[in-house]
C-alpha positions in Angstrom: 43.0 6.0 -19.9 40.8 9.0 -19.2 40.5 10.6 -15.7 36.7 10.1 -15.9 37.4 6.3 -16.0 39.1 6.4 -12.6 37.6 6.5 -9.1 38.7 7.1 -5.5 38.4 4.5 -2.7 38.1 6.2 0.7 38.9 4.1 3.8 37.6 6.0 6.8 35.7 4.7 9.9 34.4 8.1 11.0 31.0 8.3 9.3 30.9 12.1 9.2 34.4 12.4 7.8 33.7 9.6 5.3 30.6 11.3 4.0 32.4 14.6 3.8 35.2 13.1 1.7 32.8 11.3 -0.7 30.8 14.5 -1.2 33.9 16.5 -1.9 34.9 14.1 -4.6 31.4 14.0 -6.1 31.1 17.8 -6.2 34.5 17.8 -8.0 33.1 15.3 -10.6 35.2 12.4 -9.3 33.7 9.0 -8.7 34.2 7.9 -5.1 33.3 4.9 -2.9 33.9 4.5 0.9 34.5 1.6 3.2 35.1 1.6 7.0 38.1 -0.7 7.3 41.2 -1.9 5.7 39.8 -5.4 5.6 36.9 -4.2 3.5 39.3 -2.4 1.1 41.3 -5.6 0.5 38.4 -7.1 -1.5 38.2 -4.0 -3.7 41.9 -3.4 -4.5 43.5 -5.6 -7.1 46.6 -5.1 -9.3 45.7 -2.5 -11.9 43.1 -0.9 -9.7 41.5 1.9 -11.8 41.9 4.7 -9.3 43.6 5.9 -6.1 43.2 5.1 -2.4 42.7 7.7 0.4 43.0 6.1 3.9 42.9 7.4 7.5 45.8 6.4 9.7 43.7 5.1 12.6 41.3 2.4 11.6 39.6 -0.5 13.4 41.7 -3.7 12.9 44.5 -3.1 10.4 45.7 0.5 10.4 46.5 2.8 7.5 50.2 2.1 7.4 49.6 -1.6 7.2 47.1 -1.0 4.4 49.6 1.1 2.5 52.2 -1.7 2.8 49.7 -4.3 1.7 48.7 -2.2 -1.3 52.3 -1.7 -2.3 52.9 -5.4 -2.4 49.8 -5.8 -4.6 50.5 -2.9 -6.9 53.7 -0.8 -6.4 52.4 2.0 -8.7 49.1 2.5 -6.9 48.9 6.1 -5.4 47.9 6.1 -1.8 47.0 9.2 0.2 47.3 9.1 4.0 45.1 11.1 6.3 47.0 11.8 9.6 46.1 13.5 12.8 47.2 17.0 13.5 50.9 17.1 14.4 51.6 13.5 13.5 54.7 14.3 11.6 56.3 11.0 12.5 53.4 9.0 11.1 53.4 11.1 7.9 57.1 10.5 7.4 56.6 6.7 8.0 53.7 6.7 5.6 55.9 8.3 2.9 58.7 5.8 3.6 56.1 3.0 3.2 55.2 4.2 -0.2 52.4 6.7 0.2 51.9 9.2 -2.6 51.1 12.1 -0.2 49.5 12.8 3.1 46.9 15.3 4.4 47.0 16.4 8.1 43.7 16.9 9.9 41.8 19.2 9.8 41.8 19.8 6.0 39.5 21.6 3.6 37.6 19.8 0.8 39.6 21.8 -1.8 42.9 20.6 -0.4 41.8 16.9 -0.5 40.5 17.3 -4.1 43.7 19.0 -5.2 45.9 16.1 -3.9 43.5 13.5 -5.3 43.5 15.1 -8.8 47.3 15.0 -8.9 47.3 11.3 -7.9 44.6 10.5 -10.4 46.6 12.1 -13.2 49.6 10.0 -12.2 47.5 6.8 -12.1 45.9 7.5 -15.5 49.3 7.8 -17.1 50.7 4.7 -15.3 47.7 2.6 -16.4 48.0 3.9 -20.0 51.7 3.0 -20.1 50.9 -0.4 -18.6 48.3 -1.0 -21.3 50.8 0.0 -24.0 53.5 -2.3 -22.6 51.0 -5.2 -22.5 50.1 -4.4 -26.1 53.7 -4.4 -27.1 54.5 -7.6 -25.3 51.6 -9.3 -26.9 52.7 -8.4 -30.4 54.4 -11.1 -32.2 55.7 -11.5 -35.7 55.2 -8.6 -38.0 53.3 -6.5 -35.5 56.3 -6.7 -33.2 58.7 -5.5 -35.9 56.6 -2.9 -37.7 54.8 -1.0 -35.0 51.6 0.9 -35.8 47.8 0.4 -36.2 47.4 3.0 -38.9 45.8 1.8 -42.2 49.1 2.5 -44.0 51.1 0.2 -41.7 48.4 -2.5 -41.8 48.8 -2.5 -45.6 52.6 -2.7 -45.4 52.4 -5.7 -43.0 49.8 -7.4 -45.2 52.0 -7.0 -48.3 55.1 -8.3 -46.4 53.1 -11.3 -45.3 52.1 -12.0 -48.9 55.5 -11.9 -50.4 57.9 -12.8 -47.6 58.2 -16.4 -48.5 58.4 -15.8 -52.2 61.8 -15.6 -54.0 60.8 -12.4 -55.7 63.1 -9.4 -55.3 61.6 -6.3 -53.6 62.0 -2.6 -53.9 61.3 -0.6 -50.7 60.6 3.1 -51.2 60.4 5.7 -48.4 61.8 8.8 -47.0 65.0 8.8 -44.8 64.3 7.3 -41.4 61.0 5.5 -42.3 62.4 2.0 -41.5 63.3 0.5 -44.9 65.9 -1.8 -43.3 63.3 -3.0 -40.8 61.1 -4.0 -43.7 64.0 -5.8 -45.3 64.7 -7.7 -42.0 61.0 -8.5 -41.7 60.9 -10.0 -45.2 63.9 -12.1 -44.2 62.8 -13.3 -40.8 59.3 -14.3 -42.1 60.7 -16.3 -45.0 62.2 -19.8 -45.2 65.6 -18.0 -45.6 65.6 -16.9 -42.0 68.2 -19.4 -40.9 70.6 -18.1 -43.5 72.5 -14.7 -43.6 70.9 -11.3 -43.8 73.5 -9.2 -45.4 73.2 -5.4 -45.6 75.2 -3.0 -47.7 74.9 0.8 -48.1 75.6 1.8 -51.7 76.2 5.5 -50.9 79.5 7.1 -50.6 81.6 4.1 -51.6 84.2 4.3 -54.5 83.4 2.1 -57.5 86.4 -0.3 -57.0 85.6 -0.8 -53.3 81.9 -1.3 -54.0 82.8 -3.8 -56.7 84.9 -5.8 -54.3 82.3 -5.5 -51.5 79.5 -6.9 -53.7 81.3 -9.5 -55.8 84.4 -10.3 -53.8 87.9 -10.9 -55.4 90.6 -13.5 -55.9 94.1 -13.2 -54.5 96.1 -10.8 -56.7 93.1 -9.4 -58.5 94.4 -5.9 -57.7 97.2 -4.2 -55.7 96.7 -5.1 -52.0 94.4 -8.1 -52.7 96.6 -10.6 -50.9 94.0 -13.3 -50.4 90.6 -14.3 -51.7 87.6 -12.4 -50.3 84.0 -13.5 -50.4 81.7 -10.7 -51.5 78.3 -9.7 -50.0 76.3 -11.4 -52.7 78.1 -14.7 -52.3 77.9 -14.4 -48.5 74.1 -13.9 -48.7 73.7 -17.3 -50.6 70.4 -18.8 -49.7 69.7 -15.7 -47.6 68.8 -12.0 -48.2 70.9 -9.2 -49.6 69.8 -5.7 -48.5 71.0 -2.8 -50.7 70.3 0.5 -49.1 70.5 3.9 -51.0 70.3 2.0 -54.3 69.9 5.3 -56.2 73.6 6.1 -55.4 74.9 2.9 -57.0 77.3 3.7 -59.9 76.1 2.8 -63.4 78.8 0.2 -63.9 77.6 -1.6 -60.7 74.0 -1.3 -61.8 74.9 -3.3 -65.0 76.6 -6.1 -63.0 73.8 -6.2 -60.4 71.3 -6.6 -63.2 73.1 -9.6 -64.5 73.1 -11.2 -61.1 69.4 -10.6 -60.8 68.7 -12.1 -64.2 71.1 -15.0 -64.2 71.6 -15.6 -60.5 75.3 -16.0 -61.1 78.5 -13.9 -60.5 82.2 -13.8 -61.0 84.7 -12.6 -58.3 87.1 -9.9 -59.4 90.1 -11.6 -61.0 88.3 -14.8 -61.7 86.9 -16.3 -64.9 84.7 -18.8 -63.2 81.0 -18.1 -62.9 79.2 -19.4 -59.8 75.5 -19.8 -59.1 74.0 -17.8 -56.2 70.6 -18.2 -54.6 70.0 -14.8 -53.1 66.9 -12.7 -52.5 67.6 -9.0 -53.1 65.7 -6.3 -51.2 66.7 -2.8 -52.5 65.8 0.5 -50.8 65.6 4.0 -52.1 64.4 7.4 -50.9 64.1 8.7 -54.5 61.7 8.2 -57.4 63.7 5.7 -59.4 61.3 5.8 -62.4 61.8 9.6 -62.7 65.6 9.1 -62.2 65.5 6.5 -65.0 63.6 8.9 -67.3 66.2 11.5 -66.7 69.1 9.1 -67.4 70.3 9.0 -63.8 69.4 5.3 -63.2 69.2 2.3 -65.5 65.5 1.7 -66.5 66.1 -2.1 -67.0 67.3 -2.5 -63.4 64.4 -0.4 -62.2 61.9 -2.6 -64.0 63.7 -5.7 -62.9 63.4 -4.7 -59.2 59.9 -3.1 -59.5 58.0 -6.5 -59.5 57.0 -5.8 -55.9 57.3 -2.3 -54.4 56.6 -1.6 -50.7 55.8 2.1 -50.1 56.6 3.2 -46.5 54.6 6.2 -45.3 56.2 9.2 -43.6 55.6 9.5 -39.9 53.6 12.7 -40.4 51.2 10.7 -42.6 50.4 8.2 -39.7 50.4 10.4 -36.6 48.0 8.0 -34.9 51.0 5.6 -34.5 53.2 8.2 -32.6 52.0 7.3 -29.1 52.6 3.6 -29.5 55.9 4.1 -31.3 57.1 6.5 -28.6 56.3 4.0 -25.8 57.9 1.2 -27.8 61.2 3.1 -28.3 61.2 4.3 -24.6 60.9 0.7 -23.4 63.8 -0.2 -25.7 65.9 2.7 -24.5 65.2 2.0 -20.8 66.4 -1.6 -21.3 69.4 -0.5 -23.4 70.6 2.2 -21.0 69.6 0.5 -17.8 67.3 3.4 -16.8 63.8 3.4 -15.3 61.0 4.1 -17.7 60.1 7.8 -17.0 56.6 7.8 -18.5 55.5 10.7 -20.7 53.3 13.6 -19.9 50.3 14.7 -21.9 51.8 18.0 -22.9 54.8 16.1 -24.3 52.5 13.9 -26.3 50.8 16.9 -27.7 54.1 18.3 -28.9 55.1 15.0 -30.5 51.7 14.7 -32.3 52.1 18.3 -33.6 55.7 17.9 -34.8 56.4 17.5 -38.6 59.0 14.7 -38.2 61.4 15.4 -41.1 63.6 12.5 -39.8 60.6 10.2 -39.5 60.7 7.2 -37.1 64.5 7.5 -36.7 64.0 11.0 -35.3 61.2 9.8 -33.0 63.5 7.1 -31.6 66.2 9.7 -30.8 63.5 11.7 -29.0 62.5 8.7 -27.0 66.2 8.1 -26.0 66.4 11.7 -24.8 63.2 11.2 -22.7 64.6 8.1 -21.0 68.0 9.8 -20.4 66.3 12.9 -19.1 68.0 15.3 -21.4 66.4 18.0 -23.7 65.7 17.1 -27.3 65.1 19.3 -30.3 61.4 18.4 -30.4 60.6 18.8 -26.7 63.3 21.2 -25.8 63.6 22.2 -22.2 60.2 20.8 -21.4 61.3 17.2 -21.4 60.5 16.8 -17.8 57.3 18.9 -17.8 54.1 17.5 -16.2 50.7 17.5 -17.9 48.2 20.1 -16.7 44.9 18.9 -15.2 42.9 19.8 -18.2 45.2 18.0 -20.7 43.3 15.5 -23.0 44.2 11.9 -22.8 46.2 10.0 -25.5 43.0 8.5 -26.9 41.3 11.9 -27.1 44.3 13.4 -28.9 44.4 10.6 -31.5 40.6 10.7 -32.0 40.7 14.5 -32.4 43.5 14.2 -35.0 41.6 11.5 -36.9 38.4 13.5 -36.8 40.0 16.6 -38.1 41.8 14.6 -40.9 38.5 13.0 -42.0 36.6 16.3 -41.8 39.1 18.0 -43.9 39.1 15.3 -46.6 35.3 15.3 -46.7 35.4 19.1 -47.1 37.7 18.7 -50.1 35.5 16.1 -51.7 32.3 18.0 -50.9 31.1 15.2 -48.7 31.7 12.4 -51.2 32.5 9.4 -49.0 33.7 7.2 -51.9 36.2 9.9 -53.0 37.3 10.6 -49.4 37.9 6.8 -48.8 40.1 6.6 -51.8 42.0 9.7 -50.8 42.5 8.4 -47.3 43.3 4.9 -48.6 40.8 3.1 -46.3 37.8 1.0 -47.1 34.5 2.9 -47.7 32.8 1.0 -44.9 35.6 1.9 -42.4 35.2 5.6 -43.3 31.5 5.4 -43.0 31.9 3.9 -39.5 34.3 6.7 -38.5 31.9 9.4 -39.9 29.2 8.1 -37.7 31.6 7.8 -34.7 32.6 11.4 -34.9 29.2 12.8 -35.9 30.4 14.1 -39.2 28.0 14.7 -42.1 
């Protein structure tokens, strides 16, 4: 939420002081409204009030301390600033104990009041923005709750998953390390009729051939030295469910041949057995490499590639969907706060600027680690020693940063295509009508 969307409610019965406070706010470009009693303020303050409250201590009827306690019960995060008489240290201490954000002793200058109010407004803007994100996350169900992001790329990924989830077709998921390939596999599983059956994951990388063979296909007792009893393999265990094979590009050639047979015939034999058994399993394979290129170079079996390439889901790198970074960060911070039993610390605008500017070689996984560090209050490689820094008063809001990034991206693409909207829409992979709307929104020509 922008600071310009917030206002100040001044509760002061002295008409001269009330007018001075309102004028000080207006001269500073801050919207302000004044009432003469706490009882009048009650009708204007609701949970999620878009602003802060400045109240005098001495008021007709309910006093300022009572108003602070009442407000704290309604909205514990609402910043309240107490105006106290000169030398009323005891009242100031009591106000802070009751939950006041700050206090200002009389007499005070307009500049001093504006400075305290600005700080309180910045805190309130961030609190309301986080609350809005939390509400958005809580309202997300289904695919939107699993695959976070409103970017066109993620909307396409969710749409494709929705189209094929309940189909028995095998799926190839391609994306850089850390983009969330297993999350896609789990989404395909949970949104299919197989959801009540096992989701079985296996990483094909760094596993010796014999061990991988046993892991995938299982073995009979005595099949090899040390095989003292029958073992059910991953494929058989995933019967009527989903088998997720990560780092498929590292699977040995011999295993590729055996996997191809399973995909074609939907049957397997355990090691040491001559009996073939039917399996009903949906295979989701993930890779970070170009398997077609690997197949052309002889590093991967082309028949297995084409067997799996019926449906391919391309996951974008995080740097290609930066507009999703604020929402992802808040999502991961909420998860971390719950996991570590820590309070949610919020995030300052300068931190968001750093996150939006980072290149994210580790993609979403790297961002999740940064969110963990923020919740734990420790420096991270991205934010460094500034993990606890506060935003400066002139920092743009989250919405302004996202809009600025989107505007620059569109302007750059229009420049490359010499203003051709059709070409730019294809390059940005969004509908032409959507791009035209954004061109008008940002005043681009």
